[in-house]
N, C-alpha and C positions, 0 to 999 in steps of 0.2 A: 505263672496259676490265677485261675476263675475264680474272682470272690465269688465265694458261696451266698447266697441271700434269703433271710429264712424274714416266713411271716410278723407281721407286727405284731398280734396274741402268738407267737409261738415265744417269742421272746418277752414278752412280761408275765404268760407263764413261769418262764425261764428263769428271768429276774427275779420273780415273787416266792419260788422256789426255794434262790439264793443258789441259784450254779448260772448264772448271766450277771452281765452288767453292760445295762444300756447308755454309750455314751455319746452326749452331743456335738458334733463337731463342729457348730453356729460357734457366731461372734457374743459374748457376755451376754448384748445388750440383745441379740435376737433368744437369744434363753431365759431370761428377762421375760419376756413381751408372751410368753408360753413354752413348755416341755411336756416331755414325758414326764409321768412323777417317778418320785426318785430313779431321773438319772441323773447322769456325771456330766458337767460341762467343761470337755479338753478345747480348744480353740482351734480352729482347722491352721491357722495365722501361728500360732505359736506350738509347730506342732514335735512334739519329742517324743522319738520312740520310746525313751524309758519312762515314760508316765505308763506304758498301760502291759510293762514285764510285771505287774504287782497282781495283771487279772492274769498268770498262765495257766491257772489252776479255773481258769473260769470261760466262757464263751463271752467273745468283747461284742456285740449288735453297737452297730456305728445306724449314726441319724443325722440327717439334716439338712435344709431346706428344700430341696430337693432330690435328693442324690446326689448329685458331682464330687461335693466336697466330700460325702463318707463312702463312697466308691477309690477317691486318690488316696484318702488315706487309709483306706483300706490293702490297698493295694502299694504302698512303703511300708504297713506293718509286714504284709507277708512275704516281701523282700527281705527286710528286717528278724525275717524266722520262726513270726509270731503265724501260726497255722490254725488260728483259734478265732478267728476274725470274719464275723458277716456283717454284711449291711443288710437292713431293714428294707422290705418289700416298699411300703409304707413311708413315707419321711415328713417331714413339717405342716406341707402347704397341704398334705391332706390329713390329718389328725385336727383329732379337734380338741382345741386345750384354755382355758382359761389364763390369759394372764395374770401371772405373778407378779408384778410388780404394778406403783402405782405411774413412776415413772411412763410417761407419754413411750409410746411403741412402738417401735424403728420403722414398720408400716406404714404409723400415724405419723412420725418429722419426715418421712421419704414422699407421705402425699403431700405436704404442709413445702417443703421444699420445693416440688412439683408446678406450685401455688403462688407463690411470692417469685421465682422465674417467670411467672405467665406475665403477671401482674406488674409482672418490671419491665416486661417485651410493651405490652400496653404500655404504660406511663413511659416505655423510652421512646416508643415509634414515635407516638400519638405526638409529643413533648419536643422530641431533641431531637432523633436521628435515625433515619428510617437502617441505620447500622443492630439497631435492634431487634434488624427481623433478623439477626444469626440463632440469635434464642428459639426460637422454638421447632425450626428448619435441625441446632442439634438435636432439640429433647427430643422429638419424636425420631431423627436416625439412631439416639440413642436405647429408644423403649422398642425399637424395632429389630435392631441388632440384642439387644435383649432377652425379647422373644423367642429370636433363633437361637439362641446360644443359651434359652434357660438358663439365666444366670447375671445376677443385676447387682455386679461392682461398685453404682454408687449407691445401694443397700445396705452392703459390706462395712465402706467408708466410714454413711452413719452410727453403723453397732460399732466405731471405732474410735467414734470420740468420745474426747475427754467427758463431758458429760455419762455416756455413758459406759463405757469403763470405770466410772468413780466408785462403782454400787457393787463389783464385782467382788468384794470380801462380803456380798449381804447375799449369797448365794447358796 
């Protein structure tokens, strides 16, 4: 079955009228960084079709960071028999939201990690060993690959760290 695409504005209108529910399938820490108002967070890494069956009478609108996870969940829900599933035409990388937490955002933690790895390379390469040259090679390769596949597993991994999961109940 081909996944239906719906405009972000149409999904918001349906949600306000009570005819639909927006489900953000990103990790809880990503959700805390900013999300669509009144969206529900059901992480794709903890996917269970049973979590969606309560909305059989509503349209289910899926959103994630870039669209990949939302399309994957939509396909799984379609295969499980739910036909009321749509994917938004815009995703969080295209939607301006304000942070909903004072915890450092996943993007900020990601940038910090990249900075620390570059500093480690500079210190290690200069004072310890030329073997530290592997760090920028790995970083460059990873950044190029994530740009090509439009998916960053390091970012998802950071979102799953214990201090990012600890506040799930606060959402």
